[in-house]
KEDO-932007 format. One line per 5 residues: number of its first residue (from 1); their letters; for each residue x, y, z of C-alpha. Coordinates in Angstrom, 3 decimals. Example, Ala and Ser with C-alpha at 12.3 -4.5 7.8 and 13.67 -1.06 7.14 Angstrom:
1	AS	12.300/-4.500/7.800 | 13.670/-1.060/7.140
//
This chain:
1	MSPAQ	-20.566/22.104/19.696 | -18.258/19.083/19.929 | -14.508/19.507/20.526 | -13.644/18.207/17.062 | -16.051/20.624/15.406
6	QTLLA	-14.547/23.499/17.372 | -11.063/22.393/16.308 | -12.071/22.158/12.661 | -13.860/25.489/12.661 | -10.962/27.161/14.440
11	ANEAS	-8.675/25.797/11.751 | -11.079/27.188/9.157 | -10.812/30.634/10.722 | -7.025/30.564/11.168 | -6.249/29.375/7.651
16	QHRPL	-8.946/31.397/5.948 | -10.515/28.178/4.661 | -13.951/29.588/4.337 | -13.390/32.034/1.417 | -11.542/29.298/-0.480
21	IITLF	-14.319/26.747/0.074 | -16.998/29.278/-0.929 | -15.005/30.221/-4.050 | -14.656/26.583/-5.155 | -18.332/25.903/-4.450
26	ALFVL	-19.319/29.004/-6.441 | -17.053/28.074/-9.379 | -18.560/24.587/-9.585 | -22.125/25.882/-9.344 | -21.541/28.595/-11.975
31	ATLGI	-19.813/26.163/-14.361 | -22.573/23.564/-14.060 | -25.297/26.196/-14.382 | -23.638/27.372/-17.611 | -23.612/23.803/-18.941
36	TIWAG	-27.242/23.320/-17.869 | -28.360/26.451/-19.738 | -26.421/25.320/-22.829 | -28.001/21.857/-22.627 | -31.434/23.420/-22.155
41	RQTKD	-31.072/25.181/-25.506 | -30.370/21.803/-27.134 | -33.506/20.242/-25.584 | -36.137/20.340/-28.332 | -38.573/17.523/-27.503
46	AADFY	-39.537/14.820/-24.998 | -36.787/12.443/-26.176 | -34.210/15.162/-25.462 | -35.662/15.938/-22.011 | -36.110/12.334/-20.866
51	AGGRQ	-33.231/10.552/-22.626 | -30.833/13.262/-23.824 | -31.813/12.514/-27.425 | -30.137/9.064/-26.990 | -26.936/10.701/-28.240
56	FSAFQ	-24.463/9.810/-25.471 | -21.697/7.319/-26.160 | -21.078/4.224/-24.025 | -18.112/5.908/-22.298 | -20.017/9.145/-21.653
61	NGLAV	-22.975/7.246/-20.218 | -20.670/5.009/-18.165 | -19.078/8.122/-16.699 | -22.514/9.654/-16.003 | -23.791/6.406/-14.439
66	SGDYM	-20.728/6.468/-12.177 | -21.462/10.073/-11.243 | -25.080/9.178/-10.552 | -24.200/6.128/-8.446 | -21.271/7.365/-6.350
71	SAASF	-23.338/9.414/-3.936 | -22.514/11.189/-0.691 | -23.151/7.834/1.006 | -20.327/6.344/-1.075 | -17.781/9.128/-0.745
76	LGIAG	-18.437/10.325/2.801 | -20.285/7.385/4.343 | -18.018/4.504/3.315 | -14.838/6.393/4.240 | -16.385/7.042/7.670
81	AIAIF	-17.574/3.450/8.090 | -14.094/2.081/7.350 | -12.456/4.672/9.632 | -14.671/3.557/12.540 | -15.349/-0.134/11.876
86	GYDGF	-12.375/-1.192/9.743 | -12.980/-4.374/7.743 | -16.752/-4.320/8.277 | -16.922/-0.804/6.822 | -15.191/-1.970/3.632
91	LYSIG	-17.968/-4.542/3.135 | -20.172/-1.625/2.002 | -17.766/-1.006/-0.888 | -17.935/-4.662/-1.915 | -21.746/-4.670/-1.770
96	FLVAW	-22.094/-1.525/-3.885 | -19.679/-2.873/-6.517 | -21.050/-6.431/-6.765 | -24.499/-4.905/-7.294 | -23.400/-3.827/-10.762
101	LVALL	-23.047/-7.432/-11.887 | -26.784/-7.893/-11.272 | -27.522/-4.731/-13.256 | -25.241/-5.847/-16.118 | -26.380/-9.466/-16.341
106	LVAEP	-30.117/-9.091/-15.773 | -31.321/-5.549/-16.380 | -29.244/-3.166/-18.544 | -29.694/-4.585/-22.051 | -33.305/-5.916/-21.802
111	LRNSG	-34.452/-2.684/-20.170 | -32.840/-0.513/-22.853 | -34.468/-2.629/-25.580 | -37.924/-2.836/-23.998 | -38.588/0.628/-22.635
116	RYTMG	-38.710/4.162/-23.877 | -38.183/6.612/-21.018 | -39.121/4.990/-17.681 | -39.407/1.689/-15.815 | -43.190/1.940/-16.283
121	DVLAY	-42.746/1.523/-20.058 | -41.362/-1.987/-19.555 | -43.941/-3.035/-16.963 | -46.913/-1.729/-18.948 | -45.845/-3.261/-22.278
126	RMRQR	-47.971/-6.422/-21.884 | -50.263/-5.408/-19.007 | -53.080/-2.978/-18.268 | -51.508/0.448/-18.678 | -53.171/2.639/-16.073
131	PVRTA	-52.882/0.579/-12.842 | -49.343/-0.652/-13.623 | -48.032/2.794/-14.579 | -49.619/4.287/-11.449 | -47.868/1.668/-9.299
136	AGTST	-44.527/2.115/-11.107 | -44.749/5.903/-10.809 | -45.638/5.705/-7.116 | -42.734/3.366/-6.346 | -40.283/5.509/-8.345
141	IVVSI	-41.320/8.692/-6.555 | -41.168/7.068/-3.087 | -37.686/5.618/-3.676 | -36.428/8.886/-5.185 | -37.792/11.123/-2.427
146	FYLLA	-36.271/9.030/0.364 | -32.935/8.934/-1.460 | -33.248/12.684/-2.087 | -33.956/13.294/1.573 | -30.748/11.503/2.554
151	QMAGA	-28.660/13.534/0.055 | -30.179/16.871/1.079 | -29.766/16.185/4.776 | -26.159/15.155/4.031 | -25.602/18.426/2.172
156	GVLVS	-26.882/20.360/5.172 | -24.533/18.527/7.564 | -21.459/18.808/5.313 | -21.772/22.439/4.265 | -22.884/23.626/7.717
161	LLLGI	-19.822/22.029/9.286 | -17.368/23.362/6.719 | -18.772/26.886/6.580 | -19.170/27.171/10.332 | -22.952/27.465/10.220
166	TSDAG	-24.488/26.274/13.483 | -27.922/27.923/13.491 | -31.028/26.018/12.415 | -31.954/28.832/10.014 | -28.541/28.568/8.325
171	KILIV	-28.860/24.792/7.893 | -32.347/25.143/6.434 | -31.008/27.794/4.039 | -28.338/25.344/2.772 | -30.936/22.615/2.188
176	ALVGI	-33.109/25.160/0.339 | -30.129/26.224/-1.823 | -29.433/22.611/-2.832 | -33.141/22.146/-3.635 | -33.282/25.296/-5.774
181	LMIVY	-30.156/24.264/-7.724 | -31.687/20.827/-8.247 | -34.898/22.342/-9.652 | -32.896/24.594/-12.006 | -30.635/21.779/-13.273
186	VSIGG	-33.497/19.443/-14.112 | -36.201/21.850/-15.299 | -33.814/23.749/-17.616 | -31.284/21.104/-18.670 | -33.344/17.903/-18.617
191	MKGTT	-31.384/14.696/-19.167 | -28.698/16.416/-21.278 | -27.835/18.971/-18.598 | -28.051/16.391/-15.798 | -25.793/13.961/-17.696
196	WVQMI	-23.075/16.568/-18.268 | -23.208/17.597/-14.587 | -22.848/13.930/-13.601 | -19.894/13.418/-15.962 | -18.056/16.445/-14.571
201	KAVLL	-18.790/15.344/-11.021 | -17.463/11.817/-11.743 | -14.184/13.248/-13.084 | -13.849/15.542/-10.049 | -14.631/12.742/-7.596
206	IGGTI	-12.228/10.244/-9.170 | -9.525/12.954/-9.445 | -9.958/14.008/-5.803 | -9.955/10.400/-4.605 | -6.805/9.564/-6.596
211	LITFL	-5.057/12.622/-5.076 | -5.979/11.677/-1.485 | -5.091/8.012/-2.093 | -1.673/9.035/-3.467 | -0.983/11.334/-0.501
216	VLLKF	-2.037/8.669/2.028 | 0.187/6.018/0.406 | 3.035/8.556/0.200 | 2.790/9.042/3.985 | 3.428/5.306/4.405
221	NFNIS	6.010/4.984/1.605 | 3.447/3.056/-0.475 | 3.542/0.228/2.077 | -0.089/-0.876/2.494 | 0.877/-3.220/5.331
226	DLLGT	2.208/-0.250/7.332 | -0.961/1.735/6.580 | -3.249/-1.065/7.798 | -1.053/-1.766/10.834 | -1.034/1.882/11.908
231	AAEKS	-4.803/2.150/11.366 | -5.404/-0.928/13.538 | -3.093/0.408/16.263 | -4.576/3.939/16.335 | -8.147/2.630/16.241
236	GKGAA	-7.657/1.212/19.735 | -9.114/-2.100/18.589 | -5.914/-3.825/17.485 | -6.104/-6.803/15.125 | -9.917/-6.892/15.442
241	FLEPG	-10.016/-3.700/13.324 | -8.759/-5.691/10.314 | -11.023/-8.689/10.878 | -14.761/-9.269/10.304 | -17.193/-8.760/13.154
246	LQYGA	-16.470/-5.325/14.627 | -19.805/-3.907/13.454 | -21.598/-7.049/12.317 | -20.842/-10.110/14.392 | -21.268/-9.338/18.063
251	TGTSK	-24.681/-11.057/18.108 | -26.765/-13.297/15.894 | -29.054/-10.331/15.157 | -26.190/-8.165/13.907 | -24.968/-10.970/11.621
256	LDFIS	-28.485/-11.314/10.228 | -28.616/-7.521/9.834 | -25.479/-7.629/7.693 | -26.942/-10.344/5.450 | -30.108/-8.248/5.119
261	LGIAL	-28.132/-5.105/4.253 | -25.998/-7.023/1.752 | -29.057/-8.416/-0.039 | -30.618/-4.941/-0.236 | -27.421/-3.336/-1.587
266	VLGTA	-26.725/-6.029/-4.176 | -30.302/-6.330/-5.473 | -31.440/-2.747/-4.872 | -29.110/-1.148/-7.421 | -30.803/-2.950/-10.325
271	GLPHI	-34.116/-1.430/-9.212 | -33.015/2.152/-8.496 | -35.049/4.384/-10.859 | -32.376/7.067/-11.310 | -29.925/4.358/-12.448
276	LIRFY	-32.437/2.560/-14.694 | -33.314/5.675/-16.732 | -29.643/6.152/-17.625 | -29.803/3.120/-19.940 | -32.184/5.033/-22.232
281	TVPDA	-29.646/7.779/-23.039 | -27.538/5.598/-25.376 | -28.393/4.821/-29.021 | -28.669/1.016/-28.698 | -28.443/-2.026/-26.409
286	KAARK	-24.783/-2.647/-27.240 | -23.922/0.839/-25.976 | -26.034/0.226/-22.849 | -24.058/-2.933/-22.109 | -20.726/-1.193/-22.772
291	SVNWA	-21.710/1.763/-20.585 | -22.283/-0.628/-17.663 | -18.823/-2.142/-18.309 | -17.301/1.360/-18.166 | -19.284/2.105/-15.000
296	IGIIG	-18.046/-1.104/-13.338 | -14.431/-0.166/-14.129 | -14.765/3.425/-12.873 | -16.831/2.544/-9.807 | -14.594/-0.461/-9.028
301	GFYLM	-11.497/1.747/-9.070 | -13.209/4.254/-6.781 | -14.300/1.655/-4.238 | -10.799/0.162/-4.137 | -9.495/3.609/-3.263
306	TIALG	-11.932/3.847/-0.349 | -9.458/1.519/1.430 | -6.951/4.390/1.441 | -9.607/6.949/2.404 | -11.019/4.959/5.332
311	FGAAA	-7.906/3.284/6.709 | -5.923/6.480/6.040 | -8.364/8.430/8.213 | -8.102/5.760/10.932 | -4.289/5.878/10.784
316	LISQE	-3.856/9.680/10.738 | -6.815/10.942/12.840 | -7.861/9.859/16.318 | -11.114/7.913/16.637 | -12.318/10.498/19.151
321	EIIAS	-11.935/13.346/16.651 | -13.694/11.430/13.856 | -16.635/10.409/16.048 | -16.891/13.795/17.778 | -17.054/15.530/14.412
326	NPSGN	-19.824/13.199/13.224 | -20.998/10.054/15.088 | -21.347/8.137/11.812 | -17.931/9.262/10.555 | -19.374/11.203/7.617
331	TAAPL	-16.698/13.914/7.862 | -13.744/11.466/7.879 | -12.771/12.224/4.258 | -12.686/16.055/4.655 | -10.842/15.656/7.986
336	LALHL	-8.317/13.352/6.282 | -7.694/15.991/3.601 | -7.146/18.620/6.313 | -4.663/16.418/8.224 | -2.773/15.374/5.084
341	GGVDS	-2.075/19.005/4.189 | -1.558/20.250/7.731 | -4.321/21.330/10.088 | -3.375/25.001/9.976 | -1.543/25.350/6.672
346	TWGAI	-2.424/26.752/3.249 | -1.977/23.301/1.664 | -4.382/21.868/4.252 | -6.869/24.644/3.444 | -6.635/23.917/-0.292
351	LLATI	-7.071/20.159/0.204 | -10.009/20.592/2.588 | -11.675/23.086/0.250 | -11.147/20.826/-2.778 | -12.520/17.674/-1.132
356	SAVAF	-15.439/19.636/0.324 | -16.297/21.051/-3.111 | -16.066/17.544/-4.609 | -18.421/16.221/-1.905 | -20.849/19.059/-2.627
361	ATILA	-20.615/18.330/-6.373 | -21.357/14.678/-5.588 | -24.528/15.593/-3.719 | -25.752/18.013/-6.416 | -25.225/15.512/-9.257
366	VVAGL	-27.008/12.658/-7.470 | -29.852/14.954/-6.398 | -30.335/16.076/-10.029 | -30.463/12.446/-11.240 | -33.005/11.467/-8.592
371	TLASS	-35.226/14.466/-9.318 | -35.149/13.759/-13.051 | -36.143/10.108/-12.454 | -39.124/10.986/-10.269 | -40.361/13.926/-12.383
376	SSFAH	-40.020/11.860/-15.594 | -41.985/9.004/-14.058 | -44.749/11.372/-12.936 | -44.973/13.138/-16.306 | -44.631/10.087/-18.576
381	DIYAN	-46.339/7.361/-16.525 | -48.929/9.133/-14.378 | -49.750/12.374/-16.260 | -49.433/11.301/-19.906 | -50.631/7.692/-19.694
386	VIRKG	-52.974/7.645/-16.678 | -54.465/11.141/-16.383 | -54.387/12.017/-20.110 | -54.800/8.365/-21.249 | -51.966/8.576/-23.775
391	KASGA	-53.270/11.721/-25.487 | -50.664/14.185/-24.151 | -48.204/15.659/-26.642 | -44.447/15.583/-26.077 | -44.448/19.287/-25.201
396	EEVRA	-47.217/18.755/-22.619 | -45.252/15.879/-21.054 | -42.113/18.012/-20.728 | -44.151/20.856/-19.215 | -45.675/18.417/-16.694
401	ARWAT	-42.192/17.068/-15.880 | -40.932/20.595/-15.182 | -43.843/21.331/-12.849 | -43.288/17.967/-11.167 | -39.621/18.924/-10.694
406	VFIGV	-40.671/22.090/-8.863 | -43.149/20.169/-6.698 | -40.674/17.376/-5.834 | -37.999/19.993/-5.159 | -40.247/21.881/-2.728
411	VSIGL	-41.235/18.631/-0.954 | -37.574/17.605/-0.706 | -36.580/21.006/0.712 | -39.313/20.747/3.352 | -38.448/17.162/4.329
416	GALAR	-34.700/17.850/4.146 | -35.113/20.800/6.506 | -36.977/18.576/8.972 | -34.373/15.814/8.627 | -31.302/18.061/8.959
421	DLNVA	-30.371/16.617/12.355 | -31.621/13.051/11.777 | -29.690/9.895/10.986 | -29.809/9.583/7.186 | -28.493/6.006/7.007
426	GLVAL	-32.012/4.647/7.449 | -33.260/6.748/4.534 | -30.618/5.336/2.168 | -31.341/1.809/3.433 | -35.031/2.402/2.861
431	AFAVA	-34.447/3.554/-0.734 | -32.383/0.444/-1.540 | -34.803/-1.879/0.264 | -37.858/-0.438/-1.525 | -36.101/-0.611/-4.910
436	ASANL	-35.131/-4.248/-4.327 | -38.511/-5.206/-2.816 | -40.919/-3.448/-5.184 | -39.144/-2.624/-8.456 | -36.751/-5.498/-9.099
441	PTILY	-39.190/-8.445/-8.696 | -41.668/-6.743/-11.025 | -39.008/-5.953/-13.658 | -37.616/-9.511/-13.648 | -41.055/-11.151/-13.718
446	SLFWK	-42.138/-8.842/-16.584 | -39.069/-9.633/-18.656 | -38.705/-13.355/-17.992 | -42.028/-14.908/-16.804 | -44.641/-15.609/-19.457
451	RFTTQ	-47.543/-16.044/-17.003 | -46.974/-12.760/-15.124 | -50.147/-10.643/-14.939 | -51.258/-7.135/-14.031 | -52.441/-8.310/-10.606
456	GALWS	-49.037/-9.916/-9.980 | -47.301/-6.645/-10.857 | -49.556/-4.604/-8.548 | -49.207/-7.039/-5.639 | -45.430/-7.143/-6.100
461	IYGGL	-44.933/-3.362/-6.232 | -47.385/-2.371/-3.502 | -46.600/-5.421/-1.337 | -42.844/-4.836/-1.446 | -43.330/-1.087/-0.956
466	IVAVG	-45.627/-1.390/2.074 | -43.610/-4.109/3.840 | -40.227/-2.399/3.266 | -41.473/0.987/4.489 | -43.436/-0.564/7.360
471	LVLFS	-40.545/-2.646/8.702 | -38.146/0.317/8.594 | -40.668/2.500/10.468 | -40.762/-0.073/13.270 | -37.015/-0.795/13.269
476	PVVSG	-34.113/0.576/15.396 | -33.364/2.989/12.530 | -36.373/5.124/13.513 | -36.688/4.588/17.280 | -35.378/2.675/20.289
481	DPKAM	-31.670/3.234/19.586 | -29.255/6.063/20.581 | -28.483/6.649/16.863 | -32.122/6.389/15.719 | -34.022/9.198/14.036
486	FPEVD	-36.115/9.578/17.190 | -33.892/8.238/20.001 | -36.116/9.524/22.800 | -39.025/7.173/21.937 | -39.216/3.423/21.370
491	FAWFP	-41.844/1.789/19.176 | -39.410/-0.588/17.403 | -40.490/-4.238/17.333 | -38.574/-5.309/14.192 | -35.000/-6.069/15.373
496	LKNPG	-33.082/-5.480/12.099 | -31.975/-2.101/10.742 | -32.549/-3.194/7.146 | -35.732/-5.003/6.050 | -34.252/-6.549/2.882
501	IISIP	-34.096/-10.129/4.147 | -37.892/-10.049/4.709 | -39.245/-7.474/2.236 | -37.343/-8.626/-0.891 | -38.527/-12.269/-0.763
506	FGFLM	-41.986/-10.902/0.132 | -41.990/-8.757/-3.041 | -41.128/-11.807/-5.173 | -43.693/-13.941/-3.308 | -46.487/-11.382/-3.791
511	GWLGT	-45.706/-11.135/-7.516 | -46.014/-14.919/-7.836 | -49.094/-15.156/-5.591 | -50.900/-12.298/-7.336 | -50.261/-13.988/-10.682
516	VLSKE	-51.388/-17.517/-9.758 | -54.539/-16.167/-8.053 | -55.343/-13.861/-10.966 | -58.200/-14.696/-13.343 | -56.554/-12.611/-16.054
521	EPDAK	-55.228/-14.520/-19.058 | -51.671/-13.362/-19.845 | -51.143/-12.139/-23.410 | -48.768/-14.759/-24.875 | -48.317/-12.770/-28.087
526	KFAEL	-47.301/-9.630/-26.217 | -44.827/-11.611/-24.098 | -43.287/-13.129/-27.236 | -42.925/-9.638/-28.703 | -41.347/-8.356/-25.479
531	EVRSL	-38.986/-11.339/-25.309 | -37.734/-10.845/-28.870 | -37.465/-7.114/-28.354 | -35.618/-7.353/-25.003 | -33.109/-9.925/-26.280
536	TGTGA	-32.461/-8.623/-29.807 | -33.325/-4.914/-29.713 | -35.772/-5.284/-32.616 | -38.209/-2.397/-32.500 | -36.367/-0.637/-29.668
541	H	-36.665/3.152/-29.517
//
């Protein structure tokens, strides 16, 4: 065990942190389970299960979207990236936030008007149902499972560290617990239960972040210049800590890697299935648009506060302790809470326990959203419209979605257990890259290009999917790097850690190429109907 982990665990023992952390975790789980059971009793049909009965207001959905979007990567990962890399770490915050402009301007309203429950509804509206829905369902499940894997592995790392669990069996047990909770939330509560869990989590996360931000600024008498100066000095990197280039800029390859990552982050959000399905929970397109505005405000405020989280950790904790605790800095936020309250004090114990519980809540809420997206896509797109050819009843669809939830949960537990000690950054990058490479080109072409055909959609989805996954498999994320998933082997020939700069244009290119080479005549009448519907909401569900 590393020195920093020993220090943290010793502090846990001395201050009796562990009972407090377990109590807060248990309270959150019990409260959300109660809400899930209540929501399950309100779930009467497929519209309730998939879209929460379309009864949520713009503010409620904006809050839930925020809860769905601000994942463990946002809360733990960005704080750690800033604490280690300074300015370059904050670029993640900017990328995640700017991505919402793409979602607002291009996707939110047309998608809400054109679809019913899933992304496949939009894509199949004017094309051959079975092949397009199969492709959309496959892409959704692949993106969701890789994103799920990252969250579950993150849960294992976080909870194991904070509860002092060091055995492999203990870590696997934590991953299994998260998976079981995920199955219960989604299979019982459906979209209603998941939405309420996400709203509560968003309030907890914003509240916890405001508290830490206030305490950090209080330490420096609300002088941000002093905070940044101290962070730069303690980082050991001086002025370079506050300037671009510490992580991305040493070589031409690293600069290209940053551009690739930025493209994937900005464009990937508008193609993430668990975000897209949230637009169906509001009564109309106006509410969908307003909910994105609320989400931008909430998420924007959160990402601004990551400056205090990251630079505060750099200013108050030594780089050695941050890196020793977790090489990627993922425990910087909990460590900051501990140091703000006092490493061996009751106040420190309370702060650490609170932030840890918030991080756990973050993981559970995002995991529930991802599972719902993938199980809904399987039940609605693949089971109801491909296997049953549109003849399944609403009750049969919901039953299929619940079984799919169990299956996806079991798969995620198994993969999460295997990935408990792996670098999860590549899994998150893969999810964003696949979403931007396969889903977004197909959605945009379907909504805005009259000539787009079934073959174009299939080439775009499968082409983007295969190239994104393939390039990541042969990148330094998986092998050939000390921080890779498999550092002891080297089969990496693609130099970048994110494939976005190649796979996203390739997805758009394949959609165009598949269309121009297709012998299929596009249905002009169907496109006209879709255009009117997407822009005006006429005939929307």
